[in-house]
C-alpha positions as CSV (number, residue, x, y, z in Angstrom):
1,M,25.2,-18.0,0.2
2,R,23.3,-21.1,1.3
3,R,20.2,-20.1,-0.6
4,E,22.1,-19.3,-3.8
5,R,23.9,-22.6,-3.7
6,L,20.6,-24.5,-3.3
7,E,19.0,-22.7,-6.2
8,I,21.9,-23.6,-8.5
9,V,22.4,-27.3,-7.5
10,S,18.8,-28.4,-7.0
11,S,16.5,-28.9,-10.0
12,I,13.6,-29.9,-7.8
13,L,12.0,-27.2,-5.7
14,Q,11.8,-28.4,-2.2
15,W,8.6,-27.2,-0.4
16,G,7.6,-26.7,3.2
17,I,4.0,-26.2,4.3
18,I,3.0,-23.9,7.2
19,G,-0.3,-25.1,8.6
20,V,-2.0,-28.5,8.5
21,G,-5.6,-27.8,7.8
22,R,-7.8,-28.9,4.9
23,I,-6.2,-26.7,2.2
24,A,-2.7,-27.8,3.3
25,R,-3.7,-31.4,2.6
26,V,-5.2,-30.4,-0.7
27,F,-2.0,-28.7,-1.7
28,A,0.2,-31.6,-0.5
29,K,-1.9,-34.1,-2.5
30,G,-1.7,-31.8,-5.6
31,L,2.1,-31.2,-5.2
32,A,2.6,-35.0,-5.6
33,G,1.6,-34.6,-9.2
34,S,4.1,-31.7,-9.8
35,T,7.0,-32.2,-12.2
36,T,9.1,-29.6,-10.4
37,G,8.4,-29.8,-6.7
38,K,8.7,-32.1,-3.7
39,L,7.2,-31.7,-0.2
40,V,10.0,-32.2,2.4
41,A,8.8,-30.5,5.5
42,V,5.6,-29.4,7.4
43,G,5.2,-27.0,10.3
44,S,2.3,-26.8,12.7
45,R,1.8,-25.2,16.1
46,S,1.2,-28.8,17.4
47,Q,4.0,-31.4,17.1
48,Q,1.3,-34.1,17.2
49,K,-0.5,-32.6,14.2
50,A,2.7,-32.1,12.4
51,N,3.6,-35.7,12.9
52,E,0.2,-36.9,11.8
53,F,0.5,-34.8,8.6
54,S,4.0,-36.1,7.9
55,R,2.9,-39.7,8.2
56,E,-0.1,-39.1,5.9
57,F,2.0,-37.5,3.1
58,N,5.3,-39.3,3.8
59,V,7.0,-36.0,4.6
60,S,10.5,-36.5,6.1
61,R,10.4,-33.5,8.6
62,A,7.7,-32.4,10.9
63,Y,8.1,-29.3,13.0
64,G,6.0,-28.4,16.0
65,N,6.3,-24.6,15.3
66,Y,6.4,-22.4,12.2
67,E,9.7,-20.8,13.1
68,A,11.6,-24.1,13.0
69,L,10.3,-24.8,9.5
70,L,11.7,-21.5,8.4
71,T,15.1,-22.3,9.6
72,D,15.3,-25.5,7.6
73,G,18.0,-24.7,5.0
74,D,16.8,-27.3,2.5
75,V,13.3,-25.8,2.2
76,R,13.3,-23.3,-0.6
77,A,9.6,-22.5,-1.0
78,I,6.9,-22.2,1.6
79,Y,3.1,-22.7,1.0
80,I,1.2,-20.8,3.7
81,A,-2.0,-22.6,4.6
82,T,-2.9,-20.9,7.9
83,P,-6.1,-19.0,8.7
84,H,-6.4,-15.7,6.9
85,A,-5.6,-13.5,9.9
86,I,-1.9,-14.7,10.0
87,H,-1.2,-15.0,6.3
88,A,0.6,-11.7,6.2
89,E,2.7,-12.3,9.3
90,W,4.1,-15.6,8.2
91,A,4.5,-14.5,4.6
92,I,6.8,-11.7,5.8
93,R,8.7,-14.0,8.2
94,A,9.1,-16.5,5.3
95,A,10.5,-13.7,3.1
96,Q,12.9,-12.6,5.9
97,A,14.1,-16.2,6.1
98,G,14.8,-16.1,2.4
99,K,12.1,-18.5,1.3
100,H,10.0,-18.3,-1.8
101,I,6.3,-17.9,-1.0
102,L,3.0,-19.2,-2.3
103,C,0.4,-17.9,0.1
104,E,-3.1,-19.2,0.0
105,K,-5.6,-16.5,-0.8
106,P,-6.2,-13.9,0.5
107,L,-2.7,-12.7,0.8
108,A,-3.7,-10.7,3.9
109,L,-6.7,-9.3,5.7
110,N,-6.5,-6.0,3.9
111,H,-4.6,-3.8,1.5
112,G,-2.3,-2.4,4.1
113,E,-1.1,-5.8,5.2
114,A,-0.8,-6.9,1.6
115,M,1.5,-4.0,0.8
116,A,3.7,-5.0,3.7
117,V,4.0,-8.5,2.4
118,V,4.9,-7.4,-1.1
119,E,7.5,-5.0,0.2
120,A,9.0,-7.8,2.3
121,A,9.3,-10.0,-0.9
122,I,11.0,-7.1,-2.7
123,R,13.4,-6.3,0.2
124,H,14.5,-9.9,0.6
125,D,14.4,-10.8,-3.1
126,V,12.1,-13.8,-3.0
127,F,9.3,-15.1,-5.2
128,L,5.8,-14.3,-4.0
129,M,2.4,-15.3,-5.4
130,E,-1.1,-15.2,-4.0
131,G,-2.6,-18.7,-4.4
132,F,-5.5,-18.2,-6.8
133,M,-4.9,-21.5,-8.4
134,Y,-7.5,-21.0,-11.1
135,R,-5.4,-18.2,-12.5
136,C,-2.6,-20.7,-13.4
137,H,-5.0,-23.1,-15.2
138,P,-5.0,-23.1,-19.0
139,Q,-8.8,-22.5,-18.9
140,T,-8.2,-19.0,-17.6
141,A,-5.5,-18.3,-20.2
142,K,-8.0,-19.5,-22.8
143,L,-10.7,-17.2,-21.5
144,V,-8.3,-14.2,-21.7
145,E,-7.4,-15.2,-25.3
146,L,-11.1,-15.3,-26.2
147,L,-11.8,-11.9,-24.8
148,H,-8.8,-10.4,-26.6
149,S,-10.1,-11.9,-29.9
150,G,-13.5,-10.2,-29.4
151,A,-15.3,-13.6,-29.3
152,I,-18.4,-11.9,-27.9
153,G,-17.8,-8.4,-29.1
154,E,-17.6,-5.6,-26.6
155,V,-17.8,-6.8,-23.0
156,R,-20.6,-5.0,-21.1
157,M,-21.6,-7.1,-18.1
158,I,-20.0,-9.7,-15.9
159,R,-21.5,-12.0,-13.2
160,A,-19.5,-14.1,-10.8
161,T,-20.7,-16.2,-7.9
162,F,-19.0,-18.4,-5.3
163,G,-20.8,-19.5,-2.2
164,F,-21.7,-22.5,-0.1
165,H,-23.7,-23.4,3.0
166,A,-21.4,-24.5,5.8
167,A,-22.4,-25.9,9.1
168,Y,-22.4,-23.0,11.6
169,D,-19.7,-23.1,14.2
170,P,-18.7,-19.7,15.7
171,E,-15.2,-21.1,16.4
172,H,-14.5,-22.3,12.9
173,R,-12.3,-20.1,10.8
174,L,-15.3,-19.4,8.4
175,F,-17.2,-17.7,11.2
176,N,-14.5,-16.6,13.6
177,N,-14.0,-12.8,13.5
178,H,-10.5,-13.0,14.9
179,L,-9.4,-15.4,12.1
180,G,-10.8,-13.2,9.3
181,G,-13.9,-15.2,8.7
182,G,-16.8,-14.6,6.3
183,G,-17.5,-15.1,2.6
184,I,-15.8,-12.1,1.1
185,L,-12.3,-13.0,2.1
186,D,-12.8,-16.8,1.8
187,V,-14.4,-17.1,-1.6
188,G,-15.7,-13.7,-2.6
189,C,-12.0,-12.8,-3.4
190,Y,-12.2,-15.2,-6.3
191,C,-15.2,-13.3,-7.7
192,T,-13.5,-9.9,-7.5
193,S,-10.3,-11.3,-9.0
194,M,-12.2,-12.8,-11.9
195,V,-14.3,-9.7,-12.7
196,R,-11.2,-7.5,-12.5
197,L,-9.4,-9.9,-14.8
198,V,-12.3,-10.0,-17.3
199,A,-12.8,-6.2,-17.3
200,G,-9.1,-5.8,-17.9
201,A,-8.9,-8.4,-20.7
202,A,-11.8,-6.7,-22.4
203,K,-9.5,-3.6,-22.8
204,R,-6.4,-5.8,-23.5
205,K,-5.0,-5.1,-20.1
206,D,-3.9,-7.5,-17.4
207,F,-6.7,-6.4,-15.0
208,A,-8.8,-3.4,-14.3
209,E,-9.7,-1.6,-11.1
210,P,-13.4,-0.7,-10.4
211,I,-14.3,3.0,-10.4
212,E,-17.3,2.4,-8.2
213,V,-18.0,-0.3,-5.6
214,K,-21.4,-0.8,-4.0
215,G,-22.3,-3.6,-1.7
216,L,-24.9,-5.2,0.6
217,G,-24.6,-8.1,3.0
218,H,-25.6,-9.9,6.1
219,L,-23.3,-9.9,9.2
220,G,-23.9,-12.8,11.5
221,E,-23.6,-13.2,15.2
222,T,-19.8,-13.2,15.1
223,G,-19.7,-10.0,13.0
224,V,-18.5,-11.6,9.8
225,D,-20.4,-11.6,6.4
226,E,-22.4,-14.8,6.0
227,W,-23.7,-13.7,2.6
228,A,-22.9,-10.6,0.5
229,V,-23.2,-9.1,-2.9
230,A,-21.5,-6.2,-4.7
231,S,-21.8,-4.2,-7.9
232,F,-18.8,-2.7,-9.7
233,R,-18.4,-0.2,-12.5
234,F,-15.1,-0.4,-14.5
235,P,-13.6,1.9,-17.1
236,G,-15.6,1.8,-20.3
237,D,-18.8,1.4,-18.3
238,I,-18.3,-2.4,-17.9
239,V,-20.4,-3.4,-14.9
240,A,-20.2,-6.5,-12.8
241,Q,-22.2,-8.3,-10.1
242,V,-20.6,-10.6,-7.6
243,A,-22.1,-12.7,-4.8
244,T,-20.5,-14.8,-2.1
245,S,-21.6,-16.7,1.0
246,V,-20.8,-19.2,3.6
247,Q,-24.4,-19.8,4.6
248,V,-26.1,-19.9,1.2
249,S,-25.5,-22.4,-1.6
250,Q,-24.9,-20.7,-5.0
251,D,-24.4,-21.8,-8.6
252,N,-20.7,-20.8,-8.6
253,V,-20.4,-19.9,-12.2
254,V,-19.0,-17.0,-14.3
255,Q,-21.1,-15.3,-17.0
256,I,-19.8,-12.6,-19.4
257,F,-22.2,-10.7,-21.6
258,G,-21.0,-8.8,-24.7
259,S,-22.5,-7.0,-27.6
260,E,-22.3,-10.1,-29.8
261,G,-22.9,-12.9,-27.4
262,S,-22.1,-14.3,-24.0
263,I,-19.7,-16.7,-22.3
264,I,-20.4,-19.1,-19.5
265,I,-17.7,-20.8,-17.4
266,P,-19.4,-23.7,-15.6
267,S,-16.4,-24.5,-13.4
268,P,-14.4,-21.3,-13.0
269,W,-12.8,-21.8,-9.6
270,T,-11.7,-25.5,-9.6
271,P,-11.4,-26.5,-13.3
272,S,-10.3,-30.1,-13.8
273,W,-9.4,-30.5,-10.1
274,D,-7.3,-33.6,-10.8
275,G,-6.5,-32.9,-14.4
276,G,-8.6,-33.7,-17.5
277,V,-11.0,-31.7,-19.6
278,T,-13.0,-28.6,-18.8
279,K,-15.0,-26.2,-21.0
280,I,-16.0,-22.7,-21.8
281,I,-19.3,-22.2,-23.5
282,I,-19.9,-19.4,-26.0
283,Y,-23.4,-18.2,-27.1
284,N,-23.2,-16.0,-30.2
285,K,-26.0,-13.9,-31.6
286,G,-27.6,-15.6,-34.6
287,Q,-26.4,-19.1,-33.8
288,Q,-28.9,-21.6,-32.4
289,E,-26.3,-23.9,-30.9
290,P,-23.7,-22.8,-28.4
291,Q,-20.0,-23.4,-29.1
292,E,-18.1,-25.5,-26.5
293,I,-14.4,-24.7,-26.1
294,L,-12.7,-27.7,-24.5
295,I,-9.5,-27.2,-22.5
296,E,-7.4,-30.2,-21.4
297,A,-5.0,-30.2,-18.4
298,E,-2.5,-33.0,-18.0
299,K,-2.0,-32.2,-14.3
300,G,-4.1,-31.3,-11.3
301,L,-5.0,-27.8,-10.4
302,F,-2.5,-27.5,-7.5
303,A,0.3,-29.2,-9.4
304,I,-0.1,-26.6,-12.2
305,E,0.1,-23.9,-9.6
306,A,3.2,-25.3,-8.0
307,D,4.9,-25.7,-11.3
308,T,4.0,-22.1,-12.2
309,V,5.9,-21.0,-9.0
310,A,8.9,-23.1,-10.0
311,S,8.9,-21.8,-13.6
312,Y,9.2,-18.2,-12.5
313,L,11.4,-18.2,-9.4
314,D,14.0,-16.1,-11.1
315,K,11.4,-13.5,-12.1
316,R,10.1,-13.3,-8.5
317,Q,6.5,-13.3,-9.7
318,A,4.6,-15.2,-12.4
319,P,3.1,-13.4,-15.4
320,P,-0.6,-12.8,-15.9
321,P,-3.1,-14.4,-15.8
322,A,-1.4,-15.7,-12.7
323,T,-1.7,-13.2,-9.9
324,T,1.0,-10.6,-10.0
325,W,1.8,-8.3,-7.1
326,D,0.0,-5.4,-8.5
327,D,-3.0,-7.6,-9.2
328,T,-3.1,-8.8,-5.7
329,L,-2.8,-5.3,-4.3
330,G,-5.7,-4.1,-6.5
331,N,-7.8,-7.1,-5.5
332,M,-7.2,-6.5,-1.8
333,R,-8.1,-2.8,-2.2
334,T,-11.4,-3.9,-3.9
335,L,-12.2,-6.3,-1.1
336,D,-11.6,-3.5,1.4
337,R,-14.1,-1.4,-0.4
338,W,-16.6,-4.2,-0.5
339,R,-16.2,-4.8,3.2
340,E,-16.5,-1.1,3.9
341,A,-19.7,-0.9,2.0
342,I,-21.3,-3.5,4.2
343,G,-19.7,-2.2,7.5
344,L,-17.4,-5.1,8.1
345,V,-14.3,-4.2,10.1
346,Y,-12.6,-7.1,11.9
347,E,-11.8,-6.7,15.6
348,L,-8.1,-7.1,14.7
349,E,-8.4,-4.0,12.4
350,K,-9.9,-1.6,14.8
351,P,-7.5,1.3,15.7
352,Q,-7.0,0.3,19.3
353,A,-6.2,-3.3,18.3
354,V,-3.4,-2.6,15.8
355,V,-0.7,-2.8,18.5
356,L,2.1,-4.4,16.4
357,P,3.4,-4.1,12.9
358,V,2.2,-6.7,10.3
359,H,5.2,-8.9,11.1
360,K,4.0,-9.0,14.8
361,R,7.4,-8.0,16.2
362,P,8.0,-4.8,18.2
363,L,8.6,-1.8,16.0
364,A,12.3,-1.0,15.5
365,V,14.5,1.0,13.1
366,R,16.3,-1.2,10.6
367,K,20.1,-1.2,10.9
368,D,20.5,-0.9,7.2
369,H,18.4,2.3,6.7
370,N,19.8,5.3,4.9
371,M,17.8,8.0,6.5
372,Q,19.6,11.3,7.2
373,Y,18.8,13.7,10.1
374,G,19.0,17.4,10.9
375,E,18.3,19.7,13.8
376,I,15.5,22.2,14.2
377,P,15.9,24.7,17.0
378,G,13.6,23.9,19.9
379,V,12.7,20.3,18.9
380,G,15.5,18.8,21.1
381,K,15.9,15.6,19.1
382,P,17.1,14.7,15.6
383,V,14.6,15.2,12.8
384,S,14.5,12.9,9.8
385,R,15.3,14.7,6.6
386,L,12.2,13.2,4.9
387,V,8.9,13.9,6.6
388,M,5.9,11.6,6.2
389,G,2.7,13.5,5.2
390,V,-0.2,12.3,7.3
391,D,-3.1,13.6,5.2
392,N,-4.4,10.7,3.1
393,Q,-4.8,7.8,5.5
394,R,-8.4,6.7,6.1
395,A,-8.1,3.5,8.1
396,M,-5.7,2.3,10.8
397,T,-4.7,-0.7,8.7
398,H,-3.4,1.5,5.9
399,A,-2.0,4.2,8.2
400,A,-0.1,1.7,10.4
401,A,1.5,-0.1,7.4
402,M,2.7,3.3,6.0
403,F,3.9,4.7,9.4
404,D,5.6,1.4,10.4
405,D,7.5,1.2,7.2
406,F,8.6,4.8,7.4
407,F,9.7,4.4,11.0
408,E,11.6,1.2,10.3
409,G,13.4,3.0,7.5
410,G,14.6,5.6,9.9
411,G,11.9,8.2,9.4
412,N,10.7,9.8,12.6
413,C,9.0,13.1,11.6
414,F,5.2,13.1,10.7
415,D,3.3,16.1,9.3
416,T,-0.4,16.5,9.9
417,A,-2.9,19.3,10.5
418,Y,-6.1,20.1,12.4
419,I,-8.2,20.2,9.2
420,Y,-7.0,16.9,7.6
421,D,-10.0,14.6,7.1
422,R,-11.9,16.4,9.9
423,G,-9.3,15.4,12.4
424,D,-9.2,11.7,11.6
425,C,-5.6,11.9,10.3
426,E,-4.5,13.3,13.7
427,R,-6.5,10.6,15.5
428,L,-4.9,7.8,13.5
429,L,-1.4,9.2,14.0
430,G,-2.0,9.6,17.7
431,Q,-3.4,6.2,18.1
432,W,-0.5,4.6,16.2
433,I,2.1,6.4,18.3
434,H,0.2,5.3,21.5
435,N,-0.1,1.7,20.3
436,R,3.6,1.5,19.5
437,G,4.7,3.4,22.6
438,I,7.2,5.6,20.7
439,R,6.2,9.2,21.6
440,D,9.7,10.2,22.6
441,Q,11.1,8.7,19.4
442,V,9.0,10.7,16.9
443,V,8.6,14.3,15.9
444,I,5.1,15.5,15.4
445,L,4.6,18.5,13.1
446,S,1.0,19.7,13.4
447,K,-0.7,22.8,12.0
448,G,-3.7,24.8,12.9
449,A,-5.5,28.1,12.3
450,H,-6.3,27.5,8.6
451,T,-8.4,30.0,6.8
452,P,-11.1,31.2,7.6
453,L,-10.4,30.2,11.3
454,C,-7.1,31.9,11.4
455,T,-6.9,34.0,14.6
456,P,-5.1,33.6,17.9
457,D,-8.3,32.3,19.6
458,D,-8.9,29.8,16.8
459,L,-5.3,28.7,17.1
460,T,-5.6,28.0,20.8
461,A,-8.9,26.0,20.5
462,Q,-7.5,23.9,17.7
463,L,-4.2,23.3,19.4
464,L,-5.9,21.9,22.5
465,E,-8.2,19.7,20.4
466,S,-5.2,18.5,18.3
467,L,-3.3,17.5,21.5
468,E,-6.3,15.4,22.5
469,R,-6.6,13.8,19.1
470,L,-2.9,13.0,19.0
471,Q,-3.0,11.7,22.6
472,T,0.0,13.7,23.6
473,E,0.9,16.5,26.0
474,Y,2.9,18.4,23.4
475,V,3.6,18.9,19.7
476,D,7.2,19.0,18.6
477,I,6.6,21.6,15.9
478,Y,3.4,23.6,15.7
479,M,2.7,25.8,12.7
480,L,0.1,28.3,11.6
481,H,-1.4,26.6,8.6
482,R,-2.2,29.9,6.9
483,D,-1.6,33.6,7.5
484,N,-4.2,36.2,8.2
485,L,-3.0,39.6,7.1
486,D,-5.6,41.3,9.3
487,V,-3.9,40.0,12.4
488,P,-0.7,41.7,13.4
489,V,2.2,39.2,13.7
490,E,2.7,40.3,17.3
491,E,-0.6,38.7,18.3
492,F,0.4,35.3,16.7
493,I,3.8,35.3,18.3
494,D,2.5,36.2,21.7
495,V,-0.1,33.4,21.8
496,L,2.4,30.8,20.4
497,N,4.9,31.7,23.1
498,E,2.2,31.3,25.7
499,H,1.5,27.8,24.6
500,Q,5.2,27.1,24.3
501,Q,5.8,28.2,27.9
502,A,2.8,26.0,29.0
503,G,4.7,23.0,27.5
504,W,2.3,22.3,24.7
505,I,4.7,23.3,21.9
506,R,8.4,22.7,21.5
507,A,9.2,24.7,18.3
508,L,7.2,27.3,16.4
509,G,6.6,27.5,12.7
510,A,4.6,29.0,9.9
511,S,3.1,27.4,6.8
512,N,2.3,29.4,3.7
513,W,3.6,32.7,5.1
514,S,5.5,35.3,3.1
515,M,9.1,36.1,3.8
516,E,8.1,39.6,4.8
517,R,5.7,38.4,7.5
518,I,8.1,35.8,8.8
519,E,10.8,38.5,9.1
520,A,8.4,40.8,10.9
521,A,7.4,38.1,13.3
522,N,10.9,37.1,14.1
523,R,12.0,40.8,14.6
524,Y,9.2,41.2,17.1
525,A,10.1,38.0,18.9
526,G,13.7,39.0,19.1
527,S,12.9,42.5,20.5
528,K,10.7,40.9,23.3
529,G,13.0,38.0,24.1
530,L,10.4,35.6,22.7
531,H,10.8,32.6,20.4
532,G,10.3,33.2,16.7
533,F,9.7,30.8,13.9
534,S,12.3,27.9,13.8
535,A,10.8,26.4,10.6
536,V,8.7,27.3,7.7
537,S,6.5,25.1,5.6
538,N,6.1,26.6,2.2
539,N,6.1,24.9,-1.2
540,F,9.6,24.3,-2.5
541,S,10.4,22.1,-5.5
542,L,12.5,21.9,-8.7
543,A,9.3,22.5,-10.7
544,R,8.0,26.1,-10.8
545,M,4.4,26.3,-9.4
546,V,2.4,27.8,-12.2
547,Q,-0.8,28.1,-10.1
548,V,-1.3,27.4,-6.4
549,P,-3.3,24.2,-5.8
550,W,-5.3,25.8,-2.9
551,A,-6.1,29.3,-1.9
552,G,-3.7,30.9,0.4
553,C,-0.7,28.8,-0.6
554,V,2.8,30.3,-0.8
555,T,5.7,28.9,-2.8
556,S,9.4,29.7,-2.0
557,S,11.1,28.2,-5.0
558,D,12.1,31.5,-6.5
559,A,15.7,32.8,-6.3
560,E,14.8,35.6,-3.8
561,S,13.3,33.1,-1.4
562,R,16.2,30.7,-1.8
563,A,18.6,33.5,-1.0
564,W,16.6,34.4,2.2
565,F,16.7,30.8,3.4
566,T,20.4,30.6,2.7
567,N,21.1,33.8,4.5
568,T,19.0,33.0,7.6
569,Q,19.6,29.2,7.6
570,T,15.9,28.8,8.6
571,S,14.7,25.2,8.2
572,L,12.3,24.7,5.3
573,M,9.8,21.9,5.6
574,S,8.7,22.0,2.0
575,W,5.3,20.6,0.9
576,S,4.8,19.3,-2.7
577,S,8.5,18.7,-2.7
578,Q,8.1,16.4,-5.7
579,A,5.6,18.7,-7.4
580,M,2.6,16.5,-6.8
581,G,4.2,13.8,-8.9
582,F,5.1,15.9,-11.9
583,F,8.5,14.2,-12.3
584,A,6.9,10.8,-12.1
585,R,3.8,11.0,-14.3
586,A,3.7,14.2,-16.3
587,H,3.6,13.9,-20.1
588,R,3.0,16.7,-22.5
589,N,0.0,15.0,-24.2
590,D,-1.5,13.6,-21.0
591,R,-3.9,16.2,-19.5
592,S,-6.1,13.7,-17.6
593,D,-5.1,15.1,-14.2
594,K,-6.5,18.6,-14.2
595,D,-4.8,19.7,-11.0
596,L,-1.4,18.5,-12.2
597,V,-1.9,20.4,-15.5
598,R,-3.1,23.5,-13.8
599,C,-0.4,23.8,-11.2
600,W,2.7,22.4,-13.0
601,Y,2.4,22.2,-16.8
602,S,4.6,24.8,-18.4
603,E,7.3,24.8,-21.0
604,D,10.0,25.6,-18.5
605,N,8.9,22.8,-16.2
606,F,9.0,20.2,-19.1
607,Q,12.5,21.4,-19.8
608,R,13.4,20.8,-16.1
609,L,11.8,17.3,-16.5
610,E,14.0,16.5,-19.5
611,R,17.1,17.6,-17.6
612,T,16.0,15.6,-14.6
613,K,15.6,12.5,-16.7
614,E,19.1,13.0,-18.1
615,V,20.7,13.2,-14.7
616,A,18.6,10.2,-13.4
617,H,19.7,8.1,-16.3
618,R,23.4,9.0,-15.5
619,L,23.0,8.1,-11.8
620,S,20.7,5.1,-12.3
621,V,17.9,6.4,-10.3
622,L,14.4,7.6,-11.0
623,P,13.6,11.2,-12.1
624,I,11.6,11.8,-8.9
625,N,14.8,10.9,-6.9
626,I,16.6,13.8,-8.7
627,A,13.7,16.1,-8.1
628,L,13.7,15.3,-4.4
629,A,17.5,15.4,-4.2
630,Y,17.3,19.0,-5.6
631,V,15.4,19.9,-2.4
632,L,17.6,18.0,-0.1
633,C,20.9,19.4,-1.5
634,Q,20.1,23.1,-1.0
635,P,22.6,25.3,0.9
636,F,20.1,25.7,3.8
637,P,18.4,23.1,6.0
638,T,15.5,21.3,4.2
639,F,13.1,18.7,5.4
640,P,10.9,17.8,2.4
641,L,7.5,16.5,3.1
642,I,6.5,13.4,1.0
643,G,3.0,12.2,0.6
644,P,3.2,8.5,-0.5
645,R,-0.2,6.7,-0.8
646,T,1.5,3.3,-1.0
647,L,4.6,1.6,0.4
648,A,5.9,1.4,-3.2
649,E,5.8,5.2,-3.4
650,T,7.8,5.4,-0.1
651,R,10.3,2.9,-1.4
652,T,10.9,4.8,-4.6
653,S,11.4,8.1,-2.8
654,I,14.1,6.9,-0.3
655,P,16.9,6.6,-2.9
656,A,17.0,10.4,-3.2
657,L,18.8,10.5,0.2
658,N,21.9,8.9,-1.5
659,V,21.9,11.4,-4.4
660,E,24.5,14.2,-4.1
661,L,24.0,17.2,-6.4
662,T,26.6,20.0,-6.7
663,P,25.7,23.7,-6.8
664,E,26.4,23.5,-10.5
665,D,23.9,20.6,-10.8
666,L,21.3,22.5,-8.9
667,R,21.6,25.6,-11.2
668,W,21.6,23.4,-14.4
669,L,18.5,21.5,-13.3
670,N,16.7,24.7,-12.6
671,L,17.6,26.2,-16.0
672,E,19.9,28.8,-14.5
673,E,22.8,27.9,-16.7
């Protein structure tokens, strides 16, 4: 209520600044020229420094810690001016405090952290923008306009540089590994944001993502990049070269080369710092003299940025060419790829170091979550109805952001396998669980004995290795990943029971097994007083699988299989429960994703898609929520596996838990009436 009242009664946006370094002073000076904002508070980790800053800029309130600033009810917007390594933490805390956010670039150390910041802004309904101030300047808008008009024909090459030679000090933020130092994150991020903007504008899009990233660089004594270059290839074979440095002076210009000429931007990053005239130079084929396009700004660069924030508070993000959330996430992903190419991983990003979530508070389940739970015999703890697929995470920073978010949303079950990314997925999951100290609170579903190594001996060797990778003494649910018809079911049941008796497995399961083989295995187990399969992980979805995506896969979406699960009440932990995204991205005329087309494109599935859209519209949810609810609402226990690649994909899956479909709905969606 307090925040809503302030937004209604105050026409001036009252700002607070977190951090009192050089860029904080630059922003404070620039904000004085704003027509919409006023600086009313500053926060530092030193009361003395906060007091000095407040006297210098005539700020009425000086706080000796960041937390106190965030509790100031009169401060509506926060400018985050801390070192890179804690941008994400304080952006999230600002969002949780209900403050609008302008965060100095980069938004975070990496893409995983950046996703967490964006999700916090969405959850707490606040404005968020990454502080690339040049994107708010009219010079950048003019550049986009020129590219849209074809001023130099077809864009083919882009070159962007931003570098300087700083005095070496290993403790300074520019060289300090623990503060996210180095050129790539400090100023190279400008170059990547510019070439992505230009490559997108060339195709009349807001930005473009590189198809290829190649990089070289020099890592100094502290392990950060002191100079680095990268080459990018974008859709349409637009190529770009970028260079950055903190130990080499560069020309700091942008050049764009097209089929009919070229563009030079002499001052791309800080145009008309205090207001005034800047220029874009165009060289056209056949013309001896270049054309100068003059752009005038009535206000300084940071005043324009602050006014941009104020103008779009109600939209929660500013429109392009200002940096949108998707633009920020794409830029962070590109920076990750550049750093990966030169071998730069910060100490804070190494698996053993990621001991807390991005917000730097102990991991805990949110009280407002809507997760549902079920029981699987043998597990001994509730199992979340949605299961997080652990098969596409490649770095701890990404994995931790995904797992933390799922856990905080009430999810506790994680699905992985011995073969996923040669064991790295199990290692990341195990390290995350160890770092968070939550082994008793999570359910691990792991799988082994994938074809061709699908024998009892292979199962044993892989299980032991999986336990080591996962840093655990037991797996809650262990499944055979594939079946081997040459091995009698009795041999598989015997060895699984041996491992269960040894305490290495809690519940037994089978993935991609036929109903006949499962029944045979359970009959044998019953006759010998052994444990049979408590759960099955076959494909199950609203869409009919036209072709299996991988050899040896089994689908159980047909009527006969549904009847079997209903009669036996066996738990189904279904993979591809959302049909590999069919209900989110399938279009009859779009055949760009060959696997999606091969596995799911059929006339009956497109009819299901149309019915799904109709129900989704009626219930005000997404079609994928209806598709997932179809699995959740079956008359037998289901635990659909979801495989989100981003936090946004997780967020858009969760509403399915609140969708209730009747038996009549299920039949109608599946074209059965």
